[in-house]
C-alpha positions in Angstrom: -2.0 115.9 6.4 -4.2 117.9 9.1 -2.5 121.4 9.7 -1.6 122.3 13.2 -3.3 124.7 15.6 -0.7 126.8 17.3 -2.7 129.9 20.0 -1.1 132.9 20.6 -1.1 134.0 24.4 -3.3 137.1 23.1 -5.6 134.5 21.8 -6.0 132.4 25.5 -6.6 135.7 26.6 -9.5 135.9 25.0 -10.9 132.4 25.8 -10.2 133.4 29.4 -11.9 136.9 29.4 -14.8 135.3 27.0 -15.7 132.7 30.3 -15.2 134.7 32.3 -17.5 137.0 31.3 -20.3 134.6 30.5 -19.5 132.7 33.5 -21.3 135.0 36.2 -24.0 134.7 34.3 -24.2 131.0 33.3 -21.3 128.7 33.7 -23.4 126.6 31.7 -23.9 129.2 28.5 -20.1 129.8 28.8 -19.0 126.2 29.1 -20.9 126.3 25.5 -19.1 129.5 24.4 -16.3 127.9 24.8 -16.8 123.9 23.3 -18.0 125.7 19.6 -15.3 127.5 19.9 -12.6 124.5 20.2 -15.0 122.3 17.7 -15.6 124.9 15.1 -11.7 125.6 16.0 -10.3 122.4 15.0 -12.6 122.2 12.2 -9.5 124.1 10.4 -6.9 121.1 10.7 -8.5 119.5 8.1 -10.3 122.5 5.7 -7.5 125.6 6.6 -9.2 127.8 4.3 -13.2 127.6 5.3 -13.5 131.1 7.2 -13.6 134.0 4.6 -11.3 136.7 4.8 -11.8 139.0 6.9 -12.6 142.3 5.3 -11.7 145.0 7.8 -8.2 143.5 7.5 -7.4 142.9 3.7 -4.4 145.6 3.9 -2.3 143.6 6.4 0.9 141.5 5.1 -1.1 138.3 6.2 -4.1 136.9 5.6 -6.6 137.1 8.0 -9.9 134.8 8.3 -12.8 134.8 10.6 -14.2 132.1 11.6 -17.6 132.3 12.9 -18.7 130.8 16.5 -22.0 130.8 18.5 -24.5 131.7 17.1 -22.0 133.7 14.8 -21.8 135.8 18.0 -17.6 135.8 17.8 -14.9 135.4 15.4 -11.4 133.2 15.4 -9.5 135.3 13.8 -6.5 133.5 12.0 -3.8 133.4 8.9 -2.6 130.5 7.7 1.5 129.9 6.8 2.6 126.6 6.0 0.9 124.1 7.4 0.1 125.7 10.6 -2.9 128.5 11.5 -2.2 130.5 14.0 -5.1 131.7 15.9 -4.6 135.5 16.7 -8.0 136.5 18.8 -11.5 135.9 19.1 -13.7 139.2 19.1 -16.9 140.2 19.4 -18.8 140.4 16.0 -20.4 144.0 17.9 -16.7 144.9 18.2 -16.2 147.8 15.0 -13.9 147.2 12.3 -11.4 149.5 13.5 -10.8 148.2 16.7 -10.3 144.6 15.3 -8.1 146.2 12.8 -5.6 147.8 15.8 -6.1 144.9 18.0 -4.0 142.7 15.3 -1.4 145.8 13.9 
């Protein structure tokens, strides 16, 4: 049975912000980023634990995983509960671990 993917409002806002930022430079690039995020995220339906545990969030109550997407430039942060995948946010890999931690605290 496939897991259900649930996007939080914050994660949806991240998608909108990423698209807006990159579309100012190139809509082709912006579309490619969003497409890659969507395609790779859908892989989680069948393999929810395919991404490694996010080390900067190990002290959290939930086990967060970070799916690397679009040429390893972004992380899709999520956790699995029962048969649901909760997408919590999308961050640039250049962000500091402390910033990522504050974001999901």
